[in-house]
VMD Tcl script that draws the C-alpha trace (Angstrom):
set ca {
  {79.88 128.45 67.26}
  {82.22 130.11 64.71}
  {85.67 128.65 64.28}
  {88.57 130.84 65.53}
  {90.32 132.85 62.85}
  {93.91 132.24 61.82}
  {94.96 135.29 63.84}
  {93.21 133.98 66.95}
  {94.90 130.59 66.54}
  {98.39 132.00 66.04}
  {98.32 134.85 68.57}
  {98.76 132.63 71.68}
  {101.99 131.25 70.19}
  {103.53 134.74 70.09}
  {104.99 134.53 73.61}
  {106.58 131.04 73.32}
  {107.99 131.94 69.89}
  {109.43 135.16 71.34}
  {110.95 133.19 74.22}
  {112.46 130.76 71.72}
  {114.10 133.64 69.87}
  {115.40 135.03 73.18}
  {116.87 131.63 74.12}
  {118.58 131.46 70.72}
  {120.25 134.84 71.14}
  {121.21 134.11 74.75}
  {123.24 131.13 73.55}
  {125.32 133.56 71.45}
  {126.65 135.02 74.71}
  {127.98 131.68 75.98}
  {130.88 129.38 75.14}
  {130.34 125.58 75.22}
  {132.76 123.66 77.45}
  {132.53 119.86 77.07}
  {132.33 117.78 80.24}
  {133.67 114.26 80.44}
  {130.16 112.90 79.84}
  {130.16 114.66 76.47}
  {132.91 112.40 75.18}
  {130.92 109.27 76.01}
  {127.84 110.66 74.29}
  {129.82 111.75 71.24}
  {131.56 108.37 71.02}
  {128.21 106.55 71.05}
  {126.81 108.86 68.36}
  {129.80 108.35 66.09}
  {129.78 104.59 66.67}
  {126.09 104.36 65.82}
  {126.63 106.52 62.73}
  {129.16 103.92 61.56}
  {126.51 101.23 61.98}
  {127.59 99.78 65.33}
  {125.67 99.85 68.60}
  {128.36 100.01 71.29}
  {126.66 99.55 74.66}
  {129.98 99.26 76.46}
  {130.12 103.08 76.32}
  {128.88 104.49 79.63}
  {125.69 106.49 79.71}
  {121.96 106.39 79.01}
  {121.87 107.00 75.27}
  {118.24 107.76 74.45}
  {119.04 111.34 73.41}
  {122.00 110.15 71.35}
  {119.75 108.31 68.90}
  {118.20 111.66 67.98}
  {121.65 113.16 67.36}
  {122.81 110.62 64.77}
  {121.09 112.27 61.74}
  {122.76 115.60 62.60}
  {126.16 113.91 62.81}
  {125.62 112.16 59.46}
  {124.75 115.55 57.95}
  {127.56 117.64 59.47}
  {130.22 115.18 60.76}
  {130.63 117.64 63.60}
  {132.86 116.52 66.51}
  {130.55 118.51 68.82}
  {127.27 116.94 67.74}
  {126.30 115.96 71.30}
  {126.41 119.64 72.35}
  {124.91 121.10 69.19}
  {121.84 118.86 69.37}
  {121.29 119.75 73.03}
  {121.37 123.44 72.16}
  {118.93 122.82 69.31}
  {116.46 120.96 71.53}
  {116.74 123.67 74.21}
  {115.30 126.17 71.72}
  {112.04 124.23 71.60}
  {111.44 124.07 75.35}
  {109.20 127.20 75.50}
  {107.07 125.92 72.61}
  {106.80 122.41 74.06}
  {105.95 123.78 77.52}
  {103.19 125.96 76.06}
  {101.73 122.99 74.20}
  {101.87 120.78 77.31}
  {100.24 123.31 79.65}
  {97.44 124.03 77.20}
  {96.87 120.34 76.45}
  {96.48 119.41 80.12}
  {94.23 122.26 81.28}
  {92.60 123.15 77.93}
  {93.35 126.84 78.46}
  {95.93 129.11 76.85}
  {96.78 130.81 80.16}
  {98.27 127.64 81.63}
  {100.36 127.07 78.52}
  {101.74 130.60 78.57}
  {102.59 130.37 82.27}
  {104.32 127.00 81.88}
  {106.32 128.31 78.90}
  {107.55 131.27 80.96}
  {108.44 129.08 83.95}
  {110.37 126.49 81.92}
  {112.22 129.29 80.12}
  {113.38 130.58 83.50}
  {115.13 127.31 84.43}
  {118.73 127.87 83.22}
  {120.06 124.69 84.82}
  {117.87 122.82 82.33}
  {118.10 125.00 79.22}
  {121.87 125.56 79.22}
  {123.05 122.21 80.59}
  {123.67 121.14 77.00}
  {126.68 123.47 76.86}
  {128.50 120.78 78.84}
  {127.10 117.96 76.73}
  {124.56 116.95 79.38}
  {121.19 115.74 78.15}
  {118.84 117.76 80.40}
  {117.37 119.87 77.53}
  {116.44 116.85 75.42}
  {115.10 114.97 78.45}
  {112.85 117.89 79.42}
  {111.67 118.28 75.81}
  {110.80 114.57 75.62}
  {108.88 114.78 78.92}
  {106.86 117.76 77.68}
  {106.13 116.12 74.32}
  {105.06 112.91 76.04}
  {102.57 114.83 78.18}
  {101.28 116.84 75.20}
  {100.67 113.82 72.98}
  {99.10 111.83 75.82}
  {96.71 114.66 76.78}
  {95.66 114.98 73.14}
  {95.02 111.25 72.77}
  {97.95 110.58 70.43}
  {99.13 107.62 72.49}
  {101.49 106.03 69.96}
  {103.47 109.27 69.63}
  {103.36 109.66 73.42}
  {104.82 106.17 73.83}
  {107.62 106.91 71.37}
  {108.58 110.15 73.16}
  {108.31 108.48 76.55}
  {110.49 105.57 75.46}
  {113.23 107.97 74.37}
  {112.84 109.89 77.65}
  {113.24 106.67 79.66}
  {116.37 105.77 77.70}
  {117.74 109.25 78.38}
  {116.97 109.22 82.12}
  {114.90 106.46 83.75}
  {113.34 108.99 86.14}
  {110.78 109.58 83.38}
  {108.99 106.63 85.02}
  {107.28 109.37 87.02}
  {104.97 109.87 84.03}
  {103.39 106.42 84.45}
  {100.35 107.65 86.45}
  {99.76 110.55 84.05}
  {99.92 108.24 81.00}
  {97.57 105.83 82.74}
  {95.19 108.75 83.34}
  {95.22 109.68 79.65}
  {95.04 106.18 78.20}
  {92.23 105.50 75.78}
  {88.86 104.50 77.21}
  {87.87 102.65 74.03}
  {89.20 99.63 72.20}
  {90.93 96.49 73.38}
  {93.82 96.12 75.80}
  {96.48 96.74 73.14}
  {94.75 99.89 71.88}
  {94.13 101.38 75.32}
  {97.68 100.75 76.52}
  {99.63 101.36 73.34}
  {101.72 104.15 74.93}
  {103.03 101.70 77.52}
  {103.56 98.99 74.91}
  {105.52 101.22 72.53}
  {107.77 102.59 75.26}
  {108.12 99.17 76.90}
  {109.26 97.55 73.66}
  {111.90 100.25 73.20}
  {113.26 99.90 76.75}
  {113.23 96.09 76.75}
  {115.02 95.96 73.40}
  {117.63 98.46 74.61}
  {118.31 96.57 77.84}
  {118.35 93.19 76.09}
  {120.88 94.34 73.51}
  {123.01 95.92 76.22}
  {122.99 92.75 78.31}
  {123.81 90.53 75.32}
  {126.68 92.80 74.33}
  {128.12 93.95 77.66}
  {126.85 91.08 79.88}
  {125.44 93.51 82.45}
  {123.13 96.52 82.70}
  {125.01 99.79 83.06}
  {123.91 102.50 85.49}
  {124.27 105.54 83.24}
  {127.63 107.27 83.60}
  {128.45 105.36 86.79}
  {130.97 102.54 86.34}
  {128.79 100.20 88.42}
  {125.73 98.22 87.38}
  {122.07 98.78 88.22}
  {121.98 95.91 90.74}
  {125.08 97.19 92.58}
  {123.78 100.74 92.89}
  {120.37 99.63 94.16}
  {121.89 97.26 96.73}
  {124.28 99.86 98.10}
  {121.46 102.39 98.23}
  {119.46 100.50 100.87}
  {121.53 101.92 103.73}
  {121.26 105.56 102.65}
  {117.59 105.61 101.67}
  {116.27 107.01 104.99}
  {118.76 109.89 104.98}
  {118.06 110.64 101.32}
  {114.33 110.64 101.97}
  {114.70 113.27 104.67}
  {117.09 115.25 102.49}
  {114.49 115.31 99.72}
  {112.16 117.48 101.79}
  {114.94 119.96 102.52}
  {116.25 120.18 98.96}
  {112.81 120.69 97.38}
  {111.98 123.68 99.57}
  {115.41 125.36 99.51}
  {116.30 128.20 97.17}
  {119.92 127.08 97.09}
  {122.66 125.07 98.76}
  {125.46 127.22 97.36}
  {128.72 126.93 99.29}
  {130.27 130.39 99.19}
  {133.60 129.59 100.97}
  {134.48 127.00 98.34}
  {132.29 127.14 95.21}
  {134.18 124.15 93.78}
  {132.18 121.98 96.17}
  {128.90 123.16 94.65}
  {127.51 121.49 91.55}
  {124.46 121.89 89.38}
  {122.75 119.12 91.32}
  {122.95 121.13 94.57}
  {121.20 124.22 93.22}
  {117.44 124.60 92.99}
  {116.28 124.36 89.38}
  {113.06 126.27 90.00}
  {111.55 128.30 92.80}
  {110.43 126.40 95.93}
  {107.28 128.52 95.84}
  {106.10 126.45 92.88}
  {106.78 123.28 94.83}
  {104.78 124.70 97.73}
  {101.88 125.83 95.50}
  {101.87 122.50 93.68}
  {101.69 120.65 96.97}
  {98.92 123.01 98.12}
  {96.92 122.20 94.99}
  {97.45 118.46 95.39}
  {96.08 118.63 98.93}
  {92.91 120.32 97.63}
  {92.49 118.46 94.35}
  {88.73 118.91 93.94}
  {89.13 122.67 94.06}
  {91.88 123.05 91.45}
  {91.66 120.16 88.98}
  {88.90 119.30 86.55}
  {88.85 115.73 87.80}
  {90.34 114.25 91.00}
  {91.99 111.61 88.81}
  {94.30 114.24 87.31}
  {95.39 115.36 90.77}
  {95.97 111.76 91.82}
  {98.07 111.13 88.71}
  {100.24 114.19 89.37}
  {100.71 113.27 93.04}
  {101.67 109.65 92.39}
  {103.93 110.74 89.55}
  {105.80 113.09 91.87}
  {106.22 110.35 94.48}
  {107.60 107.96 91.87}
  {109.91 110.47 90.17}
  {111.34 111.79 93.45}
  {111.38 108.36 95.07}
  {113.58 106.90 92.33}
  {116.35 109.21 93.58}
  {116.27 107.85 97.10}
  {118.41 104.72 96.48}
  {121.10 106.76 94.71}
  {124.25 108.26 96.23}
  {122.53 111.58 97.00}
  {119.45 113.59 96.13}
  {120.20 115.52 92.95}
  {118.08 118.18 91.25}
  {119.31 116.99 87.85}
  {117.72 113.60 88.53}
  {114.59 115.15 90.05}
  {113.56 117.05 86.92}
  {110.57 114.85 86.13}
  {109.21 115.28 89.65}
  {109.86 119.02 89.66}
  {108.08 119.36 86.30}
  {105.01 117.62 87.74}
  {105.13 119.95 90.77}
  {105.13 122.95 88.42}
  {102.24 121.56 86.39}
  {100.29 120.95 89.61}
  {100.92 124.56 90.69}
  {99.43 126.18 87.58}
  {95.73 126.11 88.65}
  {96.68 127.49 92.06}
  {98.51 130.38 90.39}
  {95.43 131.01 88.26}
  {93.25 131.18 91.35}
  {95.68 133.36 93.33}
  {97.42 135.66 90.80}
  {99.05 137.67 93.61}
  {101.52 134.78 93.89}
  {102.72 135.36 90.32}
  {105.09 138.30 91.06}
  {106.53 136.38 94.03}
  {107.09 133.32 91.87}
  {108.68 135.45 89.15}
  {110.96 137.19 91.65}
  {112.19 133.94 93.20}
  {112.75 132.35 89.78}
  {115.61 134.83 89.40}
  {117.62 133.05 92.11}
  {118.41 130.28 89.64}
  {119.95 132.75 87.22}
  {122.05 134.32 89.98}
  {123.48 131.00 91.12}
  {123.88 129.72 87.59}
  {125.97 132.80 86.86}
  {128.09 132.30 89.99}
  {128.63 128.65 89.12}
  {129.30 128.94 85.37}
  {130.34 132.52 84.59}
  {133.92 131.36 83.98}
  {133.14 127.93 82.54}
  {130.76 129.29 79.91}
  {132.37 132.76 79.62}
  {128.94 134.27 80.28}
  {128.28 137.79 79.01}
  {125.48 140.22 79.97}
  {123.45 139.21 76.91}
  {123.02 135.78 78.52}
  {120.31 137.31 80.74}
  {118.08 138.18 77.77}
  {115.44 135.60 78.71}
  {114.71 136.83 82.27}
  {114.90 140.43 81.04}
  {112.27 139.63 78.40}
  {109.97 137.87 80.88}
  {110.37 140.74 83.36}
  {109.51 143.28 80.67}
  {106.40 141.36 79.62}
  {105.32 140.92 83.25}
  {105.77 144.62 84.03}
  {103.93 145.64 80.85}
  {101.07 143.27 81.63}
  {100.88 144.61 85.21}
  {100.76 148.23 84.05}
  {98.11 147.41 81.45}
  {95.99 145.49 83.99}
  {96.24 148.35 86.51}
  {95.29 150.95 83.90}
  {92.37 148.84 82.71}
  {91.04 148.35 86.25}
  {91.47 152.06 86.97}
  {89.70 153.09 83.75}
  {86.78 150.75 84.33}
  {86.46 151.22 88.07}
  {82.83 151.43 89.25}
  {81.36 154.83 90.01}
  {81.18 155.85 93.67}
  {77.97 154.95 95.45}
  {75.59 157.83 96.39}
  {75.95 159.05 99.95}
  {72.45 157.81 100.79}
  {73.20 154.29 99.55}
  {74.70 152.09 102.25}
  {77.83 150.21 101.31}
  {77.29 146.48 100.87}
  {78.33 144.35 103.83}
  {81.46 142.20 103.38}
  {79.43 139.35 104.85}
  {76.76 139.60 102.16}
  {78.44 136.98 100.02}
  {78.89 134.53 102.91}
}
mol new
graphics top color blue
foreach p $ca { graphics top sphere $p radius 0.5 }
foreach p [lrange $ca 0 end-1] q [lrange $ca 1 end] { graphics top cylinder $p $q radius 0.2 }
display resetview
């Protein structure tokens, strides 16, 4: 079998690279506005750059470790935002690599790249200093390296993802699915060992320095939050079903009461299609084990939100990503869902604009990414229709009976 040419190897990357360029230019039509969390992240970065780990600063600081080299190079007082914007540019490329690595087909990578690019509450959260872009990038890289058998790199990315947001624990079943089948215990489980060492060291240093384990940006500790969460877990569990299948929870009378965590970060159609695929795993996944890993990962990632104050889409990103990945084979089997998914993905952009048009001083050029995806989708649809029309079969002779629809049954 001849090896693919350089052109054949590079051509599939054309769409994710184009999306990356579109994301870059869309940032030019926004204005960063730091949130209070930005100042904690920036303070940790500057403290670490001076050689001091200050775990008394609130927040999960996994993403901040990646920002230190940029601060040492630029001494920018907005490093925490600049690095988030930089990592957001790589989301289409990382999504393409992850989709193709899991399903071994370019189509799935291209579809995942387009879907992730149409999630503005993830891509542009860095304008406030929030770490959603880096967290999503780390999740995608973890999946890519694990699916390709590069377990040490997967463990490193996963460890950073866990230290950015602990909801990355939802990747445990998927990493277990992709662990090596050869070698001893340490070799087969090196992704878990690498990430575990990073998390244990982080927590140990934090406890020795601060004398307790902080719960992210919350002033309480992990034990306090989990204890208080016992009473609200049933209500949160029921709320999870509603929030995952809702397009929005936008409060028009008083938008100030609506936050990014209340708004759907993707279309509920993908959640529905992902669930449909997980209920018919043998039909859509190469091995049932992959479907099981995705299902258990979703339950873990979503379930970790239940003890918290409320269900929040920002904290459900790992679970939503697994839902989207689970939906890809279903979309491939039923392409008529694709235009419906694309249409409903635009709701996120509408509500993002309503929520942040003033905060980020959004301009029309901000919508370059959905405009690009729409243009590509329309062009592909026209081309597919023309091709099917050009190659339509000739009409059967009048004397030839039409085949029965039941012939294939």
